[in-house]
Structure formats: C-alpha cells, structure tokens
N, C-alpha and C positions, 0 to 999 in steps of 0.2 A: 210580622209578614217576612214572607220569604223572597229573597230577590229572584232574578232571571236564571234558569239554568245554565251552568257554565258551557261554555262553546270551546273544544279543544280540536286542534288538527295535529296529527300524529303521524311520524314520518315511517311505521311500519305496521304490519299486521301483528307482529310481536309485541306490540305496545297495548294490546287490547285482547282481555280475557276471552279464551276461544268459548268458553261455557256460556258467556254472557253474550257474544256475538250471535252463536248459533241458536240460543233460546229464541231470537227473533228472527233467524233467516229460515226456520223452517227446513223443508227437505229440498227448496230450491237449489239444484247443485252448485252453481255458479257464484252464489252469494254465501257459501259454507266458508267459514274460516280456513279450513284445510285447504280449498280450493285457491283462495286468494294469497294465503300465506305460502303455498307451494310454488306460487308465480316469482314471489319474492325470493324464497330461501335457495331456489334454483338459477338465480340470475336471470330469468326471463323480464321480469320487470325490476328494473334498478334506474337509477339517474344515467348510467352508462348507456343503456337501450333506449333512453328518451322518457321514461315513466318514472317520476319521482313520487312516491307515496306521500299522500297528504290528507290522510283519511278523517274524517268527520266524527266525533263524539260530542252529543250533547247530553248533560247530565253528569251525575256522579260516575267515577270509574267503576265502583262496584255494583252500580244500577243504572246504566244509561238510558236514556229515554230514547235517542235516536243515534243509530250508526250508519256510515255509509263509506263505500269505496270509492275515494276520491283521488286524483292524481293530478300533478302538473306535467304537461306535455310540452316536450321539445320539438315535435312534429305532428303530422295527423296520421301516421301508419297506424294499421291495426285497430283501427276504429269501426270502418264500414259505413260510417255517416260521413260523406265527403265534404270537406270545407277547404281543399285547396285552392279554389276560386277565390274564396273569402280571404285567405291568406295573401294571395297575391295582390287582392285590392287593397287591403291594408298596407302592403309594402309600398305599393305605387303611390301612397299618399305619404310616405316616410315614417310610417308608424310601425311597431313591432306586434306582431300578431303572437308571437311565440315567446315564453311559454303562456299557455292557457290553462285553464283548470277544467278537469274532465271528472264528470260523475258517469261512471262506467266500468263495465267488466272488462278488462284488456283482452282483445283479440276474439271477442264473442258477442256476435251479432242475435242473440238470443232475448226476445222480449221477457221482462219480468221485474221484480222488485228491485229498486236501486237505493231506496231510503228504507232503513229497518226502523220501526217504530214501535215502541213499547205500548202506547195506549192505542184505542180502537174508538171508532163513532167521531165525534165532533172534536174529542181531545187529541186524536190521532191526525184529524185534518189540521189542527192548530200547530202540532207540531212538525207535520212536514212543511207548512207554509213558514214556520220558523226556520227550518233547516234551509229551505231555498233560499230566504232572506239572508241566512248566515252564510252561504257559499257566495252569493253575490258581493256580500260586503266584504268578504276576506278577498275577492277577486280584486274589486276595487280598492282598497285599502293596501295592496300590495302592487299595484299598478299594471294588472293583468287585463289584456285586451278583452277576455271573454270567459264564459263559464258554459260548459255544454253538459247534458244530460241525455244518454244514449238509451236506446230501446227500452224506454220507461213503460211502466203498467199506469193504468187508469188514475189510481190516487195521486202518482206523483204528477202525471199530466195536468190534473185539475189544479193542484198546489203550483205548479209553474205558471200555469196560465193566469191563476189569480195573482200571483208576483208579477206579471208582466213581462214574462219571457216569452219569446217568439216560439211557435210551435211549428214542427216541420213532419210531413208524413212522407212514409216511403211504402213501398207494395213488396211484400215476400209471399212465399208460397208455403200453405202448411196443410197438413192432412188431417180429418177429422174422422173419428171413429163412431159410426152410426150402428154401432150393434151388431157388426159382422161376425159370424160363426168361425168364419177361415178367410183364407186369401181367394178361394174361388167365389165364396159369396159376396167379397167384395168387387171381384171382377165381374160377377152378374149384373152390377149396376152399370157396367159401360155398354155403349153401344157395340154392336157385333164385329165391327172392323177394328174398333180399338182394343176390344177384348182379345181378337185374334192376335194383333200386333203384340200385346202383352205377353202373350203366353208365346209367342215365337220367339220374343227378346230373352225370356227366362230358358227357354229350350237351347237356345245358341249357348248359354252360359254352360249348362249342363253338358252339351254336347262337346264342350273343350275339355270335359274330365275335371271340372271345377267341384267341389264340395265345400260346403260352409258348415261351421259350428258358431256357436254364440257363448262367451265366457265373460263373468265379471271380473271386477278387478281383483277380488280376492282368490280368483282362480287363475291367476297370470302371473308367473314367476319373472324376476327381472330379466332374465335372457330373453323371454318371449316379449316382454315390453318394448325391450332395446330393438329387436326385430321389427315389432309393430312401428316404432319411432322412425328407424331407417326407411322404411318403405314410404312413411309420410313425408320425411325430409326430401328422399330422393325425387318425389313426385313434385314438391315445391321448386326444387333447383331445376327439373327439367322444363318448367313454366317460367324460369328466369327470376325466381324468387329464392331468398334466404328464409328458412324456415324460423318463426318467432319462437317455437317451443323446444326444449332441449328433452333426451332422454331421459334425463334426472327427473324432470318436470312428470313426464309419463309415469314412471316409477312410484315418484311421491304421491302423486294424486290418485293412481290406481289403488296404492295400498292404503290411502286415508279414507277415500270415499267408497270402498269396497263394492258393494251391489249396485251403487248409483254410477259407477263406471262400467260401460259395456263395449267390448270389441267383438265385432263379427269378423270371423278368419275364413279366409279363402284359400283351400288347400288344393294343390294340384300334383299328383304323383308323390305324395308326403312333402312337398316344399311349400312354404307359405307365400303366395303370390300376390295377395291384396289383403286389405283390411279396411274397415271402417269402424272409427271410434265415436261412440255415442255417450251422452249423460243421460240420467232418468232422474224424475221425481216420481211422486205415488201416481201422477195422471198424464205425464206428458214425456216423451221422448225427444232429445236433442240431438240432432246430427252433426258432429263437429270436424273430424278429420278423416282423412282417405290418404291411401297410398296403394300403388301396385308396382310390381317389379317389371310389367310389360303391357304392352298394348293387346289387351285381352277383348274380344269385341262383347260389347253390352255388359262387361263386369261393373264398371261404374254404376250404371243404373241398378243392377241387381245388387250389390253390396250397401250402397248408400240409401236406394230407395225402397226396392221390394222387400229386401231383408228386414228393414226398420218396419215396414207396414206389418208384416207378419209377425214381429216381435210384439208390436203394439197390440194386435188382435188377440194374440195368444197369452198376453199377460193383462188384458184388460185396459190398457192406456188410453187416453181419450184423444191426445193430439200428439202429433208428430212434426217437429220444427226441424227441418232438413239442413237449414243455413240459407245463405244468401244467393241470389242470381237464379236465373235459369227457367226460361219460358217451357224448358223442356221438362220440368216437373210438372206441368198441366197434363200431359200425355197420360202420366202415371198417378192420377189421381189427386194431386195436390190444388189447392185452391188459393186465389188470391185473397190475402187479409192487409189490412194497414198496420203498420209499425210508426212509432213515434219517436222523436227526439224533442229536446226543450232547450232554447239557447239565450243567454244573457250576454248582451255586448254594451260595452262601457261606452264607445263612440256614438253620440246621437244621430249623427249624418251617416254612419256606416250602417247602424241600427235601421233606419229608414230604408236604406238602399235592401239591405238583406231582408227587411220584411215585405219590399214589393217583390223581389225575386222569390220569396217563399209562397206569395199569392198565386204567382203564375205557376210555379212548380207545383203546387196543391191541386190545380186544375189539371194540369198534365199527368199527374200520377194517378188522379181519380180516373180520368179516361182511359189510362194505361190498363187499371185495374179491372175497369167494366169491359174492355175490349178482352183481356185474359179470361175474363170469366166465362165468357162465350165459347171458349176454345177447351173446356174440360172434357174429358171422354165419357160424362155419363149420359145415360139416354134421357131424352127431355121428360 
C-alpha cells in the first residue's frame, strides 16, 4: 500500500519546476509560473512587502498532483476582498489576525483557478478537498488566525464548502460576447439613447486627436514598457497610493508571457498619453492596469472598456473582465456577475460572528446585483 501523498510548503516559485506547474495551469495567465515568479523575482512579492511565499505542493516534486500559490500575509492590502473589519474585531479581543494564509494571485481580482490539480473527475474533487484541508491544517498547526481563498472558481468553491469554509460573494461587472460582428453590431443591442451616448463618448476621444494601437508583449521593447509603467505609477500616486508593481515586473512579465500580455497605447501628436494593460487566455480578456499623463475627456472609458471590447470582438474572445468596482461599467455594456471567496477561521466565536455577517452581506450583494442588472444599456 502507498501512503498519503507528501504535502510540502515552498518558499518561492523557484523551488517549483516551471514545466510541471504550467502543465497544470493551462493558459490562464495569472496562474502561469512566469507571472507568479516575476512578482517574486522583481521584489513586488516578498516578506518586505508583506507577502511571504508559502506555496503548496502535494505529491512528488517530479510529478505533483496539486499546486497552489499560497502566501503568508502581514496585512490585507492588494487583495480586493476586504477583511479589515475582521482584523479589527480580532484585535479588539486581544487576538492576532496577522499573519494569515492567503490562497490568491497577488494584486489580481480576476476569478479563475487557484488550485492546480492533475486529476480530473472524482479524483480531482478528492485532491482539491485534500488541499483545502492541508491549508487549514497548516494554518492551525502554526497558530494562524485564518486562511482565505480569493476569486475562486467553481471546483474550489465546492471543495471549500465541503470542508466547512465560509463562502463570501461579491458583485463584479463583466462583458459577454454574444457573437458580435463588430463594435457597431454590439452597439445595435443598446437602446437608442444609450447608443447615442456611447458614440458621443468615443467621438470626444477622437476629437482630442488621440489614436490607438494595440501591441502584445513580444512587440514592446523595455523602453516603451517603462513608459507604460510610468503612466500607471503616476496615476496611482495621483490617487494617493503607492503602486504595487515595478517597471521591472512589467518588463519581465511582458517578455515571458508574450502574446498573453496586451497593451493598448493612446498616442497624441506622437506622444504616449495613456495606456491600458490587459492579459488574455484563449477565451477571456482581463483588464488590469491603467495610466494617463493627464485628464483627457472620456479617455479612461475608451482605453479600458471600449478598446477592450473591440479587441474581444476582433479576436473572438468570449468574456472581458475589466477589474473591480464601478457602476459606470453598466452603461458600457458590462453586466453584474458574482465572484466568490472562501474563508477558514480558527477561532470559533469569531467564525460564528463572521458567518452571521456574511449571511447579511450576501443578501445585500444579491439585491445590489439585481438592481444593477436593471440598469444595463440593452434594449428590452
């Protein structure tokens, strides 16, 4: 008889064979070994920044059965599923909330796989359940307050629920390709007044003398990538935030992911005035980073939404996830969808309180999504 598969926790992506990891990751860009390793190699994800890699491997190193990006977090920034109130509640009782365990893609609120499993069917379900139990057991053994899995897919949601983790829902806005021939075909599904507003918005950008081109990572040289990052960083700083990501990360991940890294460039009189950075899989576009040199009318909406929709139609992609927040996405043809996270909490009294909170929050989120769905621009 063979014993249980070995469970290991590794301190960097460098300790995991890239080919073995990518064989399970597929083309979902944020779970590619290159993306996660670039975050570590360029200093964006380190203990100094509050992210200590603690990646999960189940099985033999040469042939793992489960892999997952796992981190010890010293804070809750860069996650986009907010638990600051939970941390304050822990601390009010004299308990330590940090460090906590986090199963997530750093700085990336895009739903998708978080556990990579070699097996499929019932065997895959068993392996996911074993992985969820292993994460909770590791957190408990080392006295951690909690473990959290963010922006998870349906298989992990089922495994987490089976393991007794608490589920939390949120509402994001996504675009769905219903076989549109071009952007005008898409706009034809809008009511007349909404269609007129969308056209006027696009016209205002053109009237400012702004033109667009789209390049993939293998078409971007380091100098241009540093210009793209500078626009992104400056926009962060104008809003009172330090950027999470470095220019070195932009250069490294663009070179590694090549055509899965997409930059829309906005030029005015030969000057780069704005950019929107996307990632893509075979069927989905993910809007991630934005930056502009100034306040140009409607430019954010054009670069981050309209240009992305046109790209999806042109390349036959089925979905567009533009990122978090913003009812303003509704007027541009995005629709509400639920996103999910799962949470294991060590303290039973605090778990009961959070469970009650999540029940009330879920009702509020559902009500919000229903109301948002009534404000899309589409004809009845």
